[in-house]
C-alpha positions in Angstrom: -120.0 61.7 -189.1 -123.0 63.8 -189.8 -126.2 62.0 -190.3 -126.7 63.5 -193.8 -123.4 61.7 -194.9 -124.3 58.3 -193.6 -125.6 55.8 -196.3 -126.8 52.3 -195.5 -124.9 49.4 -197.0 -126.8 46.9 -199.1 -128.1 44.5 -196.4 -129.1 47.4 -194.3 -130.9 49.3 -197.2 -132.9 46.0 -197.8 -133.8 45.8 -194.1 -134.9 49.5 -194.1 -137.1 48.9 -197.2 -138.8 45.8 -195.6 -139.2 47.3 -192.1 -142.2 49.6 -192.7 -144.1 47.1 -194.6 -143.5 44.5 -191.9 -144.6 46.9 -189.2 -147.9 47.6 -191.1 -148.5 44.0 -191.7 -147.8 43.2 -188.0 -150.2 45.9 -186.7 -152.9 44.7 -189.1 -152.8 41.0 -188.2 -152.5 41.9 -184.5 -155.6 43.9 -184.8 -157.4 41.4 -186.9 -156.6 38.5 -184.5 -157.9 40.6 -181.5 -161.2 41.5 -183.2 -161.8 37.9 -184.5 -161.1 36.6 -181.0 -163.8 38.8 -179.7 -166.2 38.2 -182.5 -165.5 35.5 -185.1 -168.0 37.0 -187.4 -166.3 40.4 -187.6 -165.8 41.5 -191.2 -163.8 44.7 -190.7 -160.3 43.2 -190.4 -160.4 39.7 -192.2 -157.7 37.1 -191.4 -155.0 36.1 -193.9 -156.9 32.7 -194.3 -160.1 34.5 -195.2 -158.5 36.8 -197.7 -156.6 33.9 -199.2 -159.9 31.9 -199.6 -161.4 34.9 -201.4 -158.6 35.3 -203.8 -158.7 31.6 -204.5 -162.5 31.8 -205.2 -162.3 34.9 -207.5 -159.0 34.0 -209.3 -159.1 30.1 -209.7 -162.9 29.2 -209.5 -165.1 30.1 -212.4 -168.2 32.3 -211.7 -171.3 30.3 -211.5 -173.3 33.0 -213.4 -170.9 33.9 -216.2 -168.2 31.2 -216.1 -165.4 33.8 -216.0 -162.6 34.0 -213.6 -163.5 37.4 -212.0 -160.1 38.6 -210.8 -158.4 38.1 -214.1 -161.4 39.5 -216.1 -161.5 42.6 -213.9 -157.7 43.0 -214.2 -157.8 42.7 -218.0 -160.6 45.1 -218.4 -159.0 47.8 -216.2 -155.7 47.5 -217.7 -157.1 47.7 -221.2 -158.9 51.0 -220.3 -155.8 52.3 -218.5 -153.4 51.5 -221.4 -155.7 53.2 -223.9 -156.0 56.3 -221.7 -152.3 56.5 -221.0 -151.5 56.0 -224.6 -153.7 58.8 -225.9 -152.7 61.1 -223.0 -149.0 60.6 -223.7 -149.4 61.3 -227.4 -151.6 64.4 -226.8 -149.5 65.6 -224.1 -146.3 65.3 -226.0 -147.7 67.2 -229.0 -149.2 69.9 -227.0 -145.9 70.2 -224.8 -143.8 70.5 -227.9 -146.1 73.1 -229.6 -146.5 75.2 -226.3 -142.9 75.0 -225.3 -141.3 75.4 -228.8 -143.5 77.6 -231.0 -144.2 81.1 -229.6 -147.4 81.5 -231.9 -148.8 78.3 -230.3 -147.5 78.8 -226.8 -149.3 82.1 -226.3 -152.7 80.7 -226.4 -151.9 77.1 -225.4 -149.9 77.7 -222.3 -152.6 79.6 -220.3 -155.3 77.2 -221.7 -153.3 74.2 -220.2 -152.7 75.9 -217.0 -156.4 76.5 -216.6 -157.4 72.9 -217.8 -155.1 71.3 -215.4 -156.8 73.1 -212.5 -160.2 71.6 -213.4 -161.0 68.7 -211.0 -161.7 65.7 -213.4 -164.0 63.9 -211.0 -166.2 67.0 -211.0 -166.9 66.7 -214.6 -167.5 63.0 -214.5 -171.3 63.3 -214.8 -170.7 65.5 -217.9 -168.5 62.8 -219.5 -171.2 60.3 -218.9 -173.9 62.5 -220.5 -171.6 63.3 -223.5 -169.9 60.0 -224.1 -172.4 57.6 -222.6 -171.9 54.9 -220.0 -169.5 52.8 -222.2 -165.9 52.4 -222.5 -165.3 55.9 -224.1 -166.3 57.9 -221.0 -164.0 55.8 -218.7 -161.0 56.3 -221.2 -161.8 60.1 -221.7 -161.8 60.6 -217.8 -158.2 59.4 -217.8 -157.3 61.5 -220.8 -158.9 64.6 -219.6 -157.4 64.1 -216.1 -153.7 63.7 -216.8 -153.2 65.3 -220.4 -153.0 68.9 -219.3 -150.5 68.0 -216.5 -148.4 66.0 -218.9 -148.4 68.9 -221.5 -147.5 71.5 -218.9 -144.5 69.4 -217.6 -143.3 68.8 -221.2 -143.9 72.4 -222.1 -141.6 73.5 -219.2 -139.0 70.9 -220.3 -139.1 72.2 -223.9 -138.5 75.7 -222.6 -135.4 74.5 -220.7 -133.6 73.2 -223.7 -130.6 75.5 -224.3 -131.2 78.2 -226.9 -127.6 77.7 -228.2 -128.7 74.3 -229.1 -131.5 75.6 -231.3 -129.4 78.3 -232.7 -126.7 75.9 -233.8 -129.2 73.6 -235.4 -130.8 76.4 -237.4 -127.3 77.6 -238.4 -126.8 74.2 -239.9 -129.9 74.6 -242.0 -132.5 73.0 -239.8 -136.1 73.7 -240.5 -138.9 74.0 -237.8 -140.0 70.4 -238.4 -136.3 69.2 -238.3 -135.8 71.1 -235.0 -138.8 69.7 -233.4 -138.2 66.0 -234.7 -134.3 65.9 -234.2 -133.7 68.2 -231.4 -136.7 68.8 -229.2 -138.4 65.4 -229.4 -135.4 63.5 -228.3 -135.0 65.7 -225.3 -138.7 65.2 -224.4 -139.2 61.5 -224.7 -137.4 60.5 -221.6 -139.1 63.3 -219.6 -142.5 62.0 -221.0 -141.8 58.5 -219.5 -140.9 60.1 -216.1 -144.1 62.3 -216.2 -146.1 59.1 -217.0 -144.6 57.6 -213.8 -145.6 60.6 -211.8 -149.1 60.4 -213.2 -149.9 56.8 -212.6 -151.6 57.2 -209.3 -153.9 59.8 -210.6 -154.8 57.6 -213.8 -155.7 54.7 -211.5 -157.7 57.1 -209.3 -159.8 58.2 -212.3 -160.1 54.6 -213.7 -161.3 53.3 -210.3 -163.8 56.2 -210.0 -165.3 55.7 -213.4 -165.5 52.0 -213.0 -167.3 52.4 -209.7 -170.1 54.5 -211.0 -170.9 53.0 -214.4 -169.3 49.6 -215.3 -170.1 45.8 -215.4 -166.4 44.7 -214.9 -163.1 46.0 -213.6 -161.2 46.3 -210.5 -163.0 49.4 -209.3 -166.4 48.0 -210.2 -165.7 44.8 -208.0 -164.6 46.8 -205.1 -167.8 48.9 -205.0 -169.9 46.0 -205.9 -168.9 43.9 -202.9 -168.8 46.9 -200.4 -172.6 46.6 -199.8 -171.7 43.2 -198.3 -168.9 44.5 -196.3 -166.7 42.0 -198.0 -163.4 43.1 -196.7 -161.8 39.9 -197.5 -162.3 40.8 -201.2 -161.7 44.5 -201.0 -158.4 44.4 -199.3 -156.8 41.9 -201.7 -158.1 43.9 -204.6 -156.5 47.1 -203.3 -153.2 45.2 -202.7 -153.5 43.8 -206.4 -154.1 47.4 -207.7 -151.1 48.7 -205.8 -148.9 45.9 -207.2 -149.9 46.5 -210.7 -149.3 50.2 -210.4 -145.9 49.5 -208.8 -145.1 47.1 -211.7 -145.9 49.7 -214.2 -143.8 52.3 -212.4 -141.0 49.8 -212.3 -141.3 49.0 -216.0 -141.3 52.7 -217.1 -138.3 53.4 -214.8 -136.2 50.6 -216.5 -137.4 51.6 -219.9 -136.2 55.1 -219.2 -132.9 53.8 -218.1 -132.4 51.4 -221.0 -133.7 53.7 -223.7 -132.2 57.0 -222.5 -129.2 56.3 -220.4 -127.8 59.6 -221.1 -130.8 61.5 -219.5 -130.0 62.7 -216.0 -133.5 62.1 -214.7 -133.2 58.4 -215.9 -131.0 57.7 -212.8 -133.8 58.8 -210.4 
C-alpha cells in the first residue's frame, strides 16, 4: 500500500499527536537537568519544580503590593482586550467584505484599499497609535483591529465573489432587493467563513496584543512577560508562554466547534 493511502487508527493517531510534544519536553528537561547540575543558580532552563513554584506564587498567592492574584488579573485583562478587538474586527471585516465582494460600486474603491492596508505592518504603526489614541486601552484594541480587519475583509470579499451567480440571479428573479440579497443570501454564506478566518487570525491577534502590552501597559500577559525579563525570570516567562498558547488553542477549539454546530452544511466546517 502506498504511503499516501495509509491512515493511522485511533490509538496510533493519539500516539502520533502526543509524540512530538513528549520529545520536546524530554529534550527540554534533559537540558535543564544538565545545566542545573553544572550550575544550580542557572536561570536559562528552569526545572519543573521552579516553574511550578512560580505559577503557585502568581496564581494562588495575593501580591503583597496590590493584593491581586497576578496570573488571573493578567489573563482577564488580556482576554478582555482581545475579545473587544476581535469583536470589532469581525463586525468591520464582515461589513467590508460583503460590500467589496457583492456591490461593484463599493468593490471598485474598497478592494484595492483593503489590499494596500493588509500589506501595512501593524507593529510599524504602533507608535502612531500610541500618539493618536494615547497609552490606554484604546490603542491596544486598535492595534488588533487595524492588524486583522483588512485580512478578514479580503478573505470574506473573496468568499462573496465565489457565491454562484445563478444563486443571486434566482433570488432577484423571485423579487429580492439588494438588502434582501445581502441579508438572506450573502450573509449566511459568509458567517461560517468568518469564524474560520478568525481562527486563522488568532495567532496574529495575540501577537499584536502582546506587543502593545509589552510597550505600554500596567497589566496583562504581555506586560508581565516583559516586566520579569529584566530579572531573567524564565521560571515565570515559560509558564506564561505556555498559558498563552493554551488560551489560544482553547479559543481555536471553541471557534472550530461553533462552526461545526452552527453551520454543519458548510464544507469548511469539517476542516
